[in-house]
Rosetta silent file (secondary structure, phi, psi, omega in degrees, C-alpha in Angstrom):
SEQUENCE: XXXXXXXXXXXXXXXXXXXXXXXXXXXXXXXXXXXXXXXXXXXXXXXXXXXXXXXXXXXXXXXXXXXXXXXXXXXXXXXXXXXXXXXXXXXXXXXXXXXXXXXXXXXXXXXXXXXXXXXXXXXXXXXXXXXXXXXXXXXXXXXXXXXXXXXXXXXXXXXXXXXXXXXXXXXXXXXXXXXXXXXXXXXXXXXXXXXXXXXXXXXXXXXXXXXXXXXXXXXXXXXXXXXXXXXXXXXXXXXXXXXXXXXXXXXXXXXXXXXXXXXXXXXXXXXXXXXXXXXXXXXXXXXXXX
SCORE:     score description
SCORE:     0.000 S_00000001
   1 L     0.000  -48.259 -179.976   12.692   38.295  -19.364 S_00000001
   2 H   -65.850  -35.670  178.309   16.233   39.353  -18.393 S_00000001
   3 H   -63.833  -41.082  179.661   15.086   39.910  -14.797 S_00000001
   4 H   -62.779  -41.758  179.269   13.665   36.394  -14.677 S_00000001
   5 H   -63.746  -43.859  178.896   16.964   34.935  -15.939 S_00000001
   6 H   -62.469  -39.060  179.940   18.942   36.906  -13.346 S_00000001
   7 H   -65.210  -41.128  179.098   16.536   35.751  -10.636 S_00000001
   8 H   -65.704  -40.554  179.488   16.915   32.107  -11.717 S_00000001
   9 H   -66.804  -34.158  179.497   20.724   32.409  -11.777 S_00000001
  10 H   -66.603  -38.429 -178.108   20.680   33.970   -8.328 S_00000001
  11 H   -84.992  -11.262 -175.704   18.645   31.078   -6.889 S_00000001
  12 H   -60.485  -45.899  178.897   20.587   28.387   -8.755 S_00000001
  13 H   -57.235  -39.272  179.420   23.386   27.980   -6.125 S_00000001
  14 H   -64.704  -40.866  179.781   20.772   27.475   -3.391 S_00000001
  15 H   -66.443  -36.333  177.712   18.942   24.830   -5.425 S_00000001
  16 H   -66.475  -42.851  178.056   22.237   23.021   -6.097 S_00000001
  17 H   -61.041  -44.143 -179.893   23.091   23.097   -2.384 S_00000001
  18 H   -62.495  -38.625  178.910   19.633   21.762   -1.495 S_00000001
  19 H   -61.043  -47.858 -178.517   20.027   18.999   -4.049 S_00000001
  20 H   -70.865  -30.052  174.938   23.345   17.846   -2.596 S_00000001
  21 H   -64.803  -41.619  177.941   21.983   18.139    0.954 S_00000001
  22 H   -64.427  -43.176  178.815   19.123   15.797    0.013 S_00000001
  23 H   -63.343  -40.171  178.470   21.535   13.357   -1.627 S_00000001
  24 H   -65.324  -41.876  177.718   23.780   13.445    1.446 S_00000001
  25 H   -63.635  -43.781  179.107   20.854   12.838    3.809 S_00000001
  26 H   -61.385  -42.003  179.486   19.602    9.965    1.670 S_00000001
  27 H   -65.250  -40.872 -178.897   23.086    8.417    1.630 S_00000001
  28 H   -63.985  -44.757 -178.861   23.442    8.825    5.406 S_00000001
  29 H   -69.111  -41.039 -176.849   20.085    7.181    6.183 S_00000001
  30 H   -68.778  -28.030 -175.721   20.551    4.371    3.640 S_00000001
  31 L  -117.383   28.572 -176.877   24.018    3.472    4.932 S_00000001
  32 H   -61.256  -41.943 -178.034   23.587    4.197    8.647 S_00000001
  33 H   -65.415  -40.424  179.135   24.398    0.638    9.700 S_00000001
  34 H   -66.438  -39.801  179.085   27.579    0.550    7.601 S_00000001
  35 H   -65.093  -25.893  177.441   28.701    3.903    8.971 S_00000001
  36 H   -81.443  -38.295 -175.028   28.233    2.480   12.466 S_00000001
  37 H   -79.509  -32.806 -177.172   30.005   -0.840   11.830 S_00000001
  38 H   -62.061  -50.229  177.150   33.049    0.455    9.916 S_00000001
  39 H   -62.073  -36.913  179.057   34.503    2.551   12.811 S_00000001
  40 H   -63.745  -43.422  178.535   33.724   -0.290   15.235 S_00000001
  41 H   -64.806  -39.864  179.211   35.528   -2.815   13.030 S_00000001
  42 H   -63.515  -40.868  179.541   38.488   -0.471   12.636 S_00000001
  43 H   -66.008  -41.526 -179.886   38.746   -0.030   16.411 S_00000001
  44 H   -66.907  -30.291 -178.584   38.584   -3.787   17.021 S_00000001
  45 H   -67.273  -23.178 -178.877   41.300   -4.405   14.431 S_00000001
  46 L   -89.942   -1.666  178.953   43.796   -2.416   16.534 S_00000001
  47 L   -84.975  142.704  178.029   43.213   -4.532   19.644 S_00000001
  48 L   -87.985  174.669  178.553   45.726   -7.234   20.534 S_00000001
  49 H   -63.225  -40.106  179.621   45.008  -10.798   21.683 S_00000001
  50 H   -62.691  -35.755  177.672   45.740   -9.823   25.286 S_00000001
  51 H   -63.255  -41.706  178.767   43.190   -7.032   25.013 S_00000001
  52 H   -65.872  -40.850  179.627   40.526   -9.512   23.927 S_00000001
  53 H   -62.847  -46.567  178.452   41.460  -11.928   26.754 S_00000001
  54 H   -62.353  -38.188 -179.936   41.262   -9.156   29.335 S_00000001
  55 H   -63.775  -45.438 -179.132   37.979   -7.995   27.839 S_00000001
  56 H   -70.105  -34.821  175.070   36.365  -11.466   28.071 S_00000001
  57 H   -62.576  -39.321  177.338   37.711  -12.005   31.595 S_00000001
  58 H   -65.208  -38.233  178.941   36.102   -8.728   32.541 S_00000001
  59 H   -66.037  -38.601  179.585   32.825   -9.853   30.945 S_00000001
  60 H   -62.915  -39.328  178.836   32.869  -13.114   32.870 S_00000001
  61 H   -70.031  -24.554 -179.676   33.255  -11.170   36.090 S_00000001
  62 L  -119.768   55.955 -173.004   30.395   -8.926   35.038 S_00000001
  63 H   -60.195  -43.919 -177.722   28.133  -11.564   33.486 S_00000001
  64 H   -62.609  -44.168  178.395   24.866   -9.822   34.315 S_00000001
  65 H   -62.924  -37.128  178.212   26.020   -6.555   32.772 S_00000001
  66 H   -63.186  -44.097  179.578   27.138   -8.462   29.690 S_00000001
  67 H   -61.923  -43.937 -179.710   23.731  -10.099   29.276 S_00000001
  68 H   -63.920  -43.748  179.397   21.958   -6.765   29.598 S_00000001
  69 H   -62.625  -40.450  179.634   24.350   -5.136   27.129 S_00000001
  70 H   -64.091  -42.954 -179.885   23.868   -7.998   24.673 S_00000001
  71 H   -64.512  -42.963 -179.504   20.078   -7.760   24.877 S_00000001
  72 H   -63.222  -45.314  179.476   20.143   -3.995   24.396 S_00000001
  73 H   -63.723  -38.920  178.279   22.444   -4.241   21.371 S_00000001
  74 H   -62.564  -43.119  179.699   20.280   -7.002   19.875 S_00000001
  75 H   -64.617  -42.506 -179.613   17.153   -4.888   20.254 S_00000001
  76 H   -63.849  -46.079 -179.389   18.862   -1.834   18.719 S_00000001
  77 H   -66.171  -38.919  178.367   20.218   -3.777   15.747 S_00000001
  78 H   -65.329  -39.665  178.615   16.888   -5.542   15.197 S_00000001
  79 H   -64.829  -43.806  178.295   15.047   -2.206   15.317 S_00000001
  80 H   -62.061  -38.490 -179.688   17.474   -0.668   12.818 S_00000001
  81 H   -65.664  -48.215 -177.048   17.038   -3.656   10.512 S_00000001
  82 H   -70.599  -26.852  178.260   13.246   -3.625   10.545 S_00000001
  83 H   -78.316  -31.135 -174.917   13.132    0.167   10.129 S_00000001
  84 H   -88.906  -24.624 -177.388   15.551    0.232    7.195 S_00000001
  85 L   -73.340  147.273  178.357   14.270   -2.709    5.171 S_00000001
  86 L   -67.616  143.976  178.411   11.620   -1.981    2.500 S_00000001
  87 L   -72.555  143.260  175.854    8.057   -2.871    3.354 S_00000001
  88 L   -76.757  135.266  179.287    6.517   -5.792    1.528 S_00000001
  89 L  -114.967  130.270 -175.107    3.641   -4.779   -0.779 S_00000001
  90 E  -117.723  143.831  174.376    0.936   -7.310   -1.604 S_00000001
  91 E   -90.961  111.598 -179.372   -1.687   -7.405   -4.350 S_00000001
  92 E   -74.341  -51.278 -179.316   -4.994   -8.197   -2.654 S_00000001
  93 E  -171.692  171.712  178.087   -7.166   -8.369   -5.752 S_00000001
  94 E  -144.260  166.199  178.697   -8.088   -6.602   -8.973 S_00000001
  95 E  -148.182  147.526  175.842  -11.154   -5.985  -11.108 S_00000001
  96 E  -120.565  136.463 -176.527  -11.844   -5.058  -14.730 S_00000001
  97 L   -79.098  132.031  174.251  -14.921   -3.141  -15.781 S_00000001
  98 L  -118.316  114.575 -176.554  -17.344   -4.803  -18.174 S_00000001
  99 L   -66.460  172.874  177.186  -19.946   -2.406  -19.609 S_00000001
 100 L   -67.928  145.182  179.983  -23.607   -3.107  -20.138 S_00000001
 101 H   -55.976  -23.818  179.825  -24.446   -5.247  -23.218 S_00000001
 102 H   -68.368  -13.386 -179.618  -26.335   -2.273  -24.686 S_00000001
 103 H  -100.082   10.869  178.436  -22.951   -0.562  -25.199 S_00000001
 104 E   -70.130  138.772 -175.917  -21.517   -3.354  -27.323 S_00000001
 105 E  -129.787  106.272  177.517  -20.175   -2.096  -30.628 S_00000001
 106 L   -79.145  171.515  178.201  -19.618   -4.508  -33.513 S_00000001
 107 H   -60.735  -39.695  179.877  -17.542   -3.664  -36.570 S_00000001
 108 H   -64.473  -43.172  179.482  -20.729   -3.041  -38.531 S_00000001
 109 H   -65.436  -40.838  179.970  -22.097   -0.681  -35.862 S_00000001
 110 H   -60.554  -47.405 -178.591  -18.782    1.177  -35.655 S_00000001
 111 H   -67.341  -35.907  179.130  -18.634    1.770  -39.397 S_00000001
 112 H   -65.387  -44.817  178.916  -22.292    2.793  -39.527 S_00000001
 113 H   -64.590  -39.483  178.875  -21.839    5.371  -36.742 S_00000001
 114 H   -63.707  -39.049  179.980  -18.684    6.728  -38.390 S_00000001
 115 H   -69.886  -41.798 -178.625  -20.529    7.127  -41.690 S_00000001
 116 H   -69.334  -22.685 -179.984  -23.580    8.773  -40.123 S_00000001
 117 H   -66.334  -25.812  178.281  -21.398   11.305  -38.305 S_00000001
 118 L    73.068   15.604 -177.313  -20.575   12.902  -41.682 S_00000001
 119 L   -97.470  -12.417 -169.890  -17.016   13.742  -40.592 S_00000001
 120 L  -118.357  145.771  174.489  -15.057   11.259  -42.699 S_00000001
 121 L   -78.942  170.761  178.410  -14.273   10.867  -46.373 S_00000001
 122 H   -61.563  -37.860  179.706  -14.686    7.553  -48.183 S_00000001
 123 H   -65.369  -40.119  179.874  -10.930    6.999  -47.975 S_00000001
 124 H   -67.605  -39.492  177.694  -10.944    7.577  -44.208 S_00000001
 125 H   -63.579  -42.564  178.617  -13.849    5.192  -43.701 S_00000001
 126 H   -64.404  -37.516  179.691  -12.075    2.510  -45.744 S_00000001
 127 H   -66.014  -43.435  179.401   -8.878    3.075  -43.745 S_00000001
 128 H   -64.414  -39.026  178.389  -10.690    2.678  -40.398 S_00000001
 129 H   -64.463  -39.170  178.630  -12.377   -0.507  -41.612 S_00000001
 130 H   -64.330  -41.595  178.794   -8.996   -1.923  -42.658 S_00000001
 131 H   -62.875  -42.630  179.385   -7.517   -1.135  -39.224 S_00000001
 132 H   -61.993  -43.783 -178.304  -10.440   -2.852  -37.511 S_00000001
 133 H   -66.390  -35.308 -178.148  -10.109   -5.976  -39.632 S_00000001
 134 H   -85.852  -14.419 -177.472   -6.362   -6.207  -39.049 S_00000001
 135 H   -75.027  -22.163 -176.774   -6.540   -5.422  -35.324 S_00000001
 136 L    87.252    4.328  177.734   -8.150   -8.740  -34.456 S_00000001
 137 L   -67.163  140.944  174.543  -11.052   -7.064  -32.667 S_00000001
 138 L   -94.110 -159.561 -179.386  -14.268   -9.051  -32.616 S_00000001
 139 L   -97.672   13.357 -177.432  -17.834   -7.828  -32.380 S_00000001
 140 L  -113.944   32.449  173.984  -17.869   -7.829  -28.572 S_00000001
 141 E   -91.473  165.062 -174.121  -16.040   -4.569  -27.846 S_00000001
 142 E  -126.306  146.508  174.688  -17.684   -1.676  -26.006 S_00000001
 143 L  -132.025  168.806 -179.774  -17.897    2.087  -26.506 S_00000001
 144 L   -70.476  157.990 -178.736  -19.514    4.904  -24.536 S_00000001
 145 H   -61.063  -32.819 -177.289  -23.214    5.641  -24.948 S_00000001
 146 H   -63.370  -26.654 -178.867  -22.427    9.028  -26.481 S_00000001
 147 H   -87.759   -4.838  178.480  -20.799    7.329  -29.502 S_00000001
 148 L  -101.920   -4.770  179.681  -23.855    5.148  -30.152 S_00000001
 149 L   -86.956  157.897  175.843  -26.266    8.057  -30.443 S_00000001
 150 L  -127.136  114.711   -2.001  -27.260    9.765  -33.674 S_00000001
 151 L   -74.324  167.867  179.379  -25.992   12.433  -33.863 S_00000001
 152 L   -62.232  135.759 -179.775  -22.948   11.778  -31.664 S_00000001
 153 L  -105.598   82.845 -175.202  -23.194   13.518  -28.288 S_00000001
 154 L   -97.300   70.313 -178.052  -19.571   14.466  -27.628 S_00000001
 155 L  -111.850  164.429  179.452  -20.039   16.799  -24.665 S_00000001
 156 H   -64.999  -37.811  179.907  -18.130   17.310  -21.436 S_00000001
 157 H   -62.103  -41.026  178.522  -21.151   16.170  -19.416 S_00000001
 158 H   -67.197  -36.820  178.474  -21.269   12.870  -21.314 S_00000001
 159 H   -64.588  -40.414  178.191  -17.523   12.409  -20.790 S_00000001
 160 H   -66.026  -40.943  177.861  -17.941   12.892  -17.043 S_00000001
 161 H   -62.178  -40.242  178.449  -20.820   10.408  -16.959 S_00000001
 162 H   -62.703  -45.010 -179.909  -18.680    7.896  -18.825 S_00000001
 163 H   -62.491  -43.467  178.642  -15.798    8.367  -16.360 S_00000001
 164 H   -62.850  -40.278 -177.711  -18.101    7.955  -13.361 S_00000001
 165 H   -63.592  -47.836 -176.112  -19.667    4.831  -14.844 S_00000001
 166 H   -74.983  -40.098 -178.753  -16.402    2.986  -15.491 S_00000001
 167 H   -67.580  -52.360 -177.150  -14.572    4.156  -12.333 S_00000001
 168 H   -67.102  -33.717  179.221  -17.369    3.571   -9.853 S_00000001
 169 H   -64.414  -44.764 -177.533  -18.339    0.312  -11.541 S_00000001
 170 H   -74.788  -33.373  177.780  -14.876   -1.203  -11.285 S_00000001
 171 H   -68.666  -41.845  177.363  -14.280    0.094   -7.726 S_00000001
 172 H   -57.833  -42.998 -179.975  -17.617   -1.333   -6.537 S_00000001
 173 H   -65.644  -41.414 -179.192  -16.640   -4.719   -7.944 S_00000001
 174 H   -66.839  -43.281  179.483  -13.181   -4.613   -6.350 S_00000001
 175 H   -65.384  -34.773  176.831  -14.482   -3.616   -2.906 S_00000001
 176 H   -66.469  -36.401  179.511  -17.069   -6.404   -3.092 S_00000001
 177 H   -68.335  -43.917 -172.414  -14.305   -8.914   -3.877 S_00000001
 178 H   -89.426  -27.903 -176.675  -11.950   -7.837   -1.077 S_00000001
 179 L    75.030   12.513  179.982  -14.391   -6.764    1.627 S_00000001
 180 L   -76.004  136.926  177.958  -12.127   -3.814    2.493 S_00000001
 181 L   -79.869  145.654 -177.576  -13.849   -0.830    4.096 S_00000001
 182 H   -60.275  -34.721 -177.471  -13.494    2.542    2.373 S_00000001
 183 H   -69.804  -15.516 -179.670  -12.216    4.208    5.550 S_00000001
 184 H   -86.781   -8.777 -179.847   -9.230    1.809    5.614 S_00000001
 185 E   -81.697  120.149 -176.727   -7.923    3.024    2.227 S_00000001
 186 E  -104.500  -13.686 -177.362   -5.082    5.479    2.834 S_00000001
 187 E  -135.476  135.349  178.192   -3.756    5.983   -0.710 S_00000001
 188 E  -133.755  125.890  176.472   -5.623    6.650   -3.973 S_00000001
 189 E  -129.036  121.173  178.503   -4.040    6.934   -7.423 S_00000001
 190 E  -120.279  135.070  177.951   -6.214    7.494  -10.514 S_00000001
 191 E  -129.756  139.120  174.455   -4.822    7.826  -14.029 S_00000001
 192 L  -151.488  122.038 -172.708   -6.376    8.905  -17.307 S_00000001
 193 L   -66.241  -43.304 -168.650   -4.198   10.120  -20.150 S_00000001
 194 L  -110.374  -30.219 -177.435   -6.609   12.437  -21.968 S_00000001
 195 L  -101.076  108.025 -177.785   -9.625   13.203  -19.779 S_00000001
 196 L  -132.612   81.188 -175.404   -8.565   15.348  -16.798 S_00000001
 197 L   -79.931  175.886  171.850  -11.537   17.360  -15.503 S_00000001
 198 L  -128.287  123.241   -2.057  -11.865   19.717  -12.554 S_00000001
 199 L   -57.747  155.680 -174.133  -12.694   18.525   -9.885 S_00000001
 200 L   -69.693  166.468  178.391  -10.190   15.775  -10.604 S_00000001
 201 H   -62.444  -39.083  179.106  -10.999   12.109  -11.121 S_00000001
 202 H   -65.892  -36.189  177.285   -9.472   11.246   -7.749 S_00000001
 203 H   -65.234  -36.074  176.689  -11.664   13.902   -6.077 S_00000001
 204 H   -61.766  -40.911  179.064  -14.714   12.292   -7.699 S_00000001
 205 H   -68.037  -44.386 -179.774  -13.745    8.949   -6.151 S_00000001
 206 H   -59.240  -44.257 -178.953  -13.057   10.482   -2.730 S_00000001
 207 H   -70.040  -37.203 -178.532  -16.467   12.215   -2.689 S_00000001
 208 H   -66.794  -44.098 -174.456  -18.365    9.181   -3.967 S_00000001
 209 H  -100.379    6.488  177.529  -16.976    6.704   -1.418 S_00000001
 210 L    51.426   50.220  178.177  -16.523    9.204    1.437 S_00000001
 211 L   -68.211  157.691 -171.909  -12.863    8.315    1.833 S_00000001
 212 L   -63.957  157.099 -172.427  -11.101    9.649    4.908 S_00000001
 213 L   -68.356  -26.977 -177.662   -9.924   13.260    5.021 S_00000001
 214 L   -97.676   21.520 -179.733   -6.181   12.539    5.303 S_00000001
 215 L   -67.401  142.631  174.429   -6.041   10.209    2.296 S_00000001
 216 E   -85.795  107.667 -170.846   -3.083   10.619   -0.073 S_00000001
 217 E  -116.772  131.340 -177.440   -4.884   11.281   -3.358 S_00000001
 218 E  -136.022  139.795  172.058   -3.266   11.614   -6.806 S_00000001
 219 E  -120.203  121.189 -179.376   -4.564   12.118  -10.363 S_00000001
 220 E  -108.086  139.319 -179.636   -2.095   11.359  -13.161 S_00000001
 221 L  -146.347  161.777  175.353   -2.627   12.470  -16.750 S_00000001
 222 L    69.995   23.856 -176.639   -0.875   12.817  -20.085 S_00000001
 223 L  -111.372    3.674  176.457    1.334    9.760  -19.626 S_00000001
 224 H    67.462 -151.530 -175.315   -0.079    7.474  -22.288 S_00000001
 225 H   -70.997  -15.507  179.807   -0.125    3.709  -21.948 S_00000001
 226 H   -81.491   -5.475 -175.075    2.633    3.757  -19.294 S_00000001
 227 H   -61.482  -34.664  179.631    0.375    5.554  -16.802 S_00000001
 228 H   -61.540  -47.596  179.662   -0.887    2.278  -15.320 S_00000001
 229 H   -66.867  -38.784  178.558    2.607    1.071  -14.415 S_00000001
 230 H   -63.416  -39.334  179.662    3.593    4.521  -13.144 S_00000001
 231 H   -64.649  -41.995  178.920    0.506    4.585  -10.912 S_00000001
 232 H   -65.084  -41.409  179.217    1.328    1.187   -9.409 S_00000001
 233 H   -64.601  -40.425  178.166    4.930    2.240   -8.781 S_00000001
 234 H   -62.368  -44.995  178.878    3.756    5.471   -7.118 S_00000001
 235 H   -62.220  -39.999  178.752    1.373    3.528   -4.863 S_00000001
 236 H   -63.371  -42.348  179.646    4.161    1.089   -3.961 S_00000001
 237 H   -65.737  -38.632  179.111    6.520    3.937   -3.027 S_00000001
 238 H   -68.166  -33.699  178.284    3.842    5.599   -0.881 S_00000001
 239 H   -68.143  -17.870  176.906    3.166    2.311    0.920 S_00000001
 240 L   -68.865  -24.754 -176.269    6.820    2.303    2.018 S_00000001
 241 L  -115.875    2.370  177.963    6.133    5.293    4.283 S_00000001
 242 L  -119.024   94.163 -176.296    2.495    4.628    5.223 S_00000001
 243 L   -67.714  147.806  175.123    2.371    1.665    7.642 S_00000001
 244 L    50.352   58.643 -175.357   -0.655   -0.660    7.780 S_00000001
 245 L  -137.231  161.529  173.947   -2.426    0.907    4.832 S_00000001
 246 E  -111.586  146.847  176.098   -4.265    0.061    1.614 S_00000001
 247 E  -123.970  125.265  178.431   -3.637    1.683   -1.769 S_00000001
 248 E  -103.238  123.471  179.329   -6.333    1.824   -4.439 S_00000001
 249 E  -116.619  125.060 -179.122   -5.116    2.256   -8.031 S_00000001
 250 E  -122.422  127.282  178.715   -7.618    2.992  -10.813 S_00000001
 251 E  -120.507  122.969 -177.649   -6.673    3.132  -14.495 S_00000001
 252 E  -148.484  168.787  175.466   -9.254    4.322  -17.015 S_00000001
 253 E  -145.890  148.676 -179.819   -9.725    6.220  -20.262 S_00000001
 254 L  -112.680  132.971 -179.010  -12.585    8.245  -21.722 S_00000001
 255 L   -93.677  -24.841 -167.712  -13.528    8.066  -25.394 S_00000001
 256 H   -55.542  -53.726 -177.206  -16.224   10.724  -25.547 S_00000001
 257 H   -87.600   -1.453 -177.217  -14.085   13.865  -25.886 S_00000001
 258 H  -111.289   14.092  175.343  -11.229   12.044  -27.604 S_00000001
 259 L   -75.984  119.593 -176.788  -13.117   10.850  -30.657 S_00000001
 260 L   -81.567  128.978 -176.290  -11.224   12.228  -33.659 S_00000001
 261 L  -115.732   38.653  177.733  -13.473   13.840  -36.283 S_00000001
 262 L  -125.424 -163.937 -175.659  -10.940   14.522  -39.024 S_00000001
 263 L  -124.148   19.618  174.005   -9.225   12.692  -41.859 S_00000001
 264 L   -78.089  117.754 -172.094   -5.625   12.510  -40.639 S_00000001
 265 H   -60.314  -40.177 -177.792   -4.777    8.822  -40.912 S_00000001
 266 H   -63.013  -28.071  179.342   -2.347    8.747  -37.974 S_00000001
 267 H   -91.193  -20.165  176.950   -5.075   10.063  -35.678 S_00000001
 268 H   -69.865  -21.089 -179.643   -7.811    7.854  -37.095 S_00000001
 269 H   -60.625  -38.029 -178.952   -5.982    4.832  -35.685 S_00000001
 270 H   -64.802  -36.261  176.871   -7.045    5.779  -32.151 S_00000001
 271 H   -59.612  -38.218 -175.110  -10.715    5.753  -33.184 S_00000001
 272 H   -79.904  -30.218 -172.160  -10.329    2.204  -34.441 S_00000001
 273 H  -101.250  -31.724 -175.813   -8.267    0.765  -31.587 S_00000001
 274 L   -80.878  138.850  178.654   -9.352    2.519  -28.391 S_00000001
 275 L  -133.993 -176.163 -174.477  -12.380    1.204  -26.542 S_00000001
 276 L   -93.015  141.405  177.633  -14.154    1.702  -23.245 S_00000001
 277 E   167.316  173.420  177.734  -12.975    0.179  -19.965 S_00000001
 278 E  -161.558  157.783  177.108  -11.226    0.525  -16.627 S_00000001
 279 E  -138.121  148.586  178.860   -9.202   -1.551  -14.177 S_00000001
 280 E  -139.965  140.275  175.594   -8.646   -1.245  -10.428 S_00000001
 281 E  -130.849  153.738  178.548   -6.267   -2.990   -8.059 S_00000001
 282 E  -119.713  120.167  178.957   -5.921   -2.931   -4.281 S_00000001
 283 E  -106.396  152.965 -178.559   -2.435   -3.047   -2.749 S_00000001
 284 E  -144.917  148.260  171.044   -1.587   -3.575    0.919 S_00000001
 285 L  -116.272   16.337  178.291    1.472   -3.492    3.171 S_00000001
 286 L   -78.915  134.163 -174.949   -0.282   -5.142    6.120 S_00000001
 287 H   -63.400  -33.477 -177.835    1.507   -8.263    7.301 S_00000001
 288 H   -77.903   -2.897  174.214   -1.702  -10.267    7.767 S_00000001
 289 H   -91.892    5.781 -176.578   -2.564   -9.735    4.077 S_00000001
 290 L   -64.071    0.000    0.000    0.480  -11.777    3.096 S_00000001
């Protein structure tokens, strides 16, 4: 333990130096144009009127050289501008997964399945029913097949099947809407707060759709309801450095292994409110997708 602390303290100065080096590099790149213009402006400020007159007379005598110099400077400044400005990111389309009607779960079906599971007391069942009634949910919500069986089949295999069903279903719908080829997708971000298997969810998507080998693939987990927004922001940041590319973002959740089978009221709320579903969006930084 003491050795580890000494080792961390020894490496701390290097990490601090690296941090400030990164900040300095970022500042230099972000303000390159200003760093170029400030010395130039300062130099011009020290020139007199006669200096400017002599300079323009010299340019008139060397008109061709002036034109060439002007064109070169224009090209350089235009290149710096287009390289430094952030890339525009466009939303091509999105899709939401709608399960099969056989997976519809009404309030009556939900309460019946909860009672048949034998895991809940009368007080817990009454509490879940109250949450359902106050949530505003109708009878057209959906749950996984494993939660409609008697007894409940809460296995890892069923959870994986559920994840494949919602992910592949929503991606198929999105690709059909956009007409984008799988090989053109350069970025993939998949998020699921609670179900994070190995191989990862993103690896499952890559293998299913035979996405290209150099794809930037990410699986995010444990981030709660904010994971969707974080995934979109990550895809947007990656599109800033990947020219002419598409980014596929998939947000889903699995109920099978996250069904609570106790009587803690704070945890019973998730049983009543969480349902089955997934969403996918396709982002692009290609100019012709504007």
